[in-house]
C-alpha positions as CSV (number, residue, x, y, z in Angstrom):
1,V,3.7,3.9,-1.0
2,G,6.7,2.6,0.9
3,H,9.2,4.9,-0.7
4,T,6.8,7.8,-0.3
5,A,6.4,7.2,3.4
6,R,10.1,6.7,3.9
7,A,10.6,10.1,2.3
8,G,8.5,11.6,5.1
9,V,5.5,12.2,2.9
10,D,2.0,10.9,3.5
11,P,1.2,8.4,0.7
12,A,-2.6,9.3,0.7
13,D,-1.9,13.0,0.4
14,S,0.6,12.3,-2.4
15,I,-2.0,10.3,-4.3
16,I,-4.4,13.2,-4.3
17,K,-1.8,15.8,-5.1
18,C,-0.3,13.8,-7.9
19,K,-3.5,12.3,-9.4
20,E,-2.9,13.8,-12.8
21,R,0.4,12.0,-13.1
22,L,-0.4,8.8,-11.2
23,Y,-0.5,5.7,-13.4
24,D,1.0,2.9,-11.2
25,V,0.8,2.2,-7.5
26,H,2.8,-0.5,-5.6
27,M,0.9,-1.5,-2.5
28,K,3.0,-2.7,0.4
29,D,3.4,-2.3,4.1
30,I,6.6,-1.9,6.2
31,S,7.3,-2.8,9.8
32,A,9.0,0.5,10.7
33,M,10.6,3.7,9.4
34,G,14.4,4.0,9.0
35,N,17.0,1.4,8.3
36,R,15.1,-1.5,9.9
37,N,12.0,-1.2,7.9
38,T,11.3,-4.7,6.6
39,P,8.5,-5.5,4.2
40,I,5.5,-7.1,5.9
41,E,2.0,-8.3,5.2
42,S,-0.5,-5.5,4.6
43,G,-2.2,-4.5,7.8
44,R,0.6,-5.7,10.1
45,G,2.9,-2.7,9.5
46,I,2.8,1.0,10.0
47,L,1.4,2.3,6.7
48,D,-2.2,3.6,6.7
49,T,-3.5,1.3,4.0
50,K,-7.1,2.4,4.6
51,S,-6.3,6.1,3.9
52,I,-4.3,5.1,0.8
53,L,-7.2,3.1,-0.6
54,A,-9.6,5.9,0.3
55,A,-7.5,8.3,-1.6
56,L,-7.4,6.0,-4.7
57,L,-11.1,5.7,-4.5
58,E,-11.5,9.5,-4.1
59,I,-9.6,10.2,-7.3
60,E,-11.3,7.3,-9.1
61,F,-7.9,5.8,-9.9
62,Q,-8.0,3.8,-13.1
63,G,-4.3,2.8,-13.4
64,H,-2.4,-0.2,-12.3
65,I,-2.2,-1.3,-8.6
66,G,0.2,-4.1,-7.8
67,F,1.2,-5.7,-4.6
68,E,4.9,-5.4,-3.8
69,Y,5.7,-8.2,-1.4
70,E,9.3,-9.0,-0.8
71,K,9.2,-10.6,2.7
72,D,9.2,-14.3,1.8
73,S,10.9,-14.7,-1.5
74,K,11.0,-18.5,-1.4
75,D,7.3,-18.8,-0.6
76,P,5.4,-15.5,-1.1
77,I,1.9,-16.9,-1.7
78,P,0.7,-17.1,2.0
79,G,1.8,-13.5,2.9
80,L,0.6,-12.2,-0.4
81,A,-2.8,-13.9,0.1
82,E,-3.0,-12.3,3.5
83,S,-2.3,-8.9,2.1
84,V,-4.9,-9.3,-0.6
85,G,-7.5,-10.5,1.9
86,Y,-6.8,-7.6,4.2
87,T,-7.1,-5.1,1.3
88,K,-10.3,-6.6,0.1
89,G,-11.7,-6.3,3.5
90,L,-10.8,-2.6,3.7
91,L,-12.3,-2.0,0.3
92,A,-15.5,-3.6,1.3
93,G,-15.7,-1.3,4.2
94,L,-15.0,1.8,2.1
95,S,-17.5,1.0,-0.6
């Protein structure tokens, strides 16, 4: 979803348009567009995670979804846990 957004394309729209060819999604968030976009915990950045998840639910996605979290390579667990918790909260609200 990060590369899609950086390419100027809405990740949620792409999920729906590409549903027949979508097998793997890397969930992440980024702090900004452009050269200074650093990976960040989900929900703290600029990507619309709620619309991305809603699109995945809409197409009844059955493929692999993995978190891509590169911010703290020496100790990724706290930031990854925050991202998972945020995502679970969004999903609870969408169900």
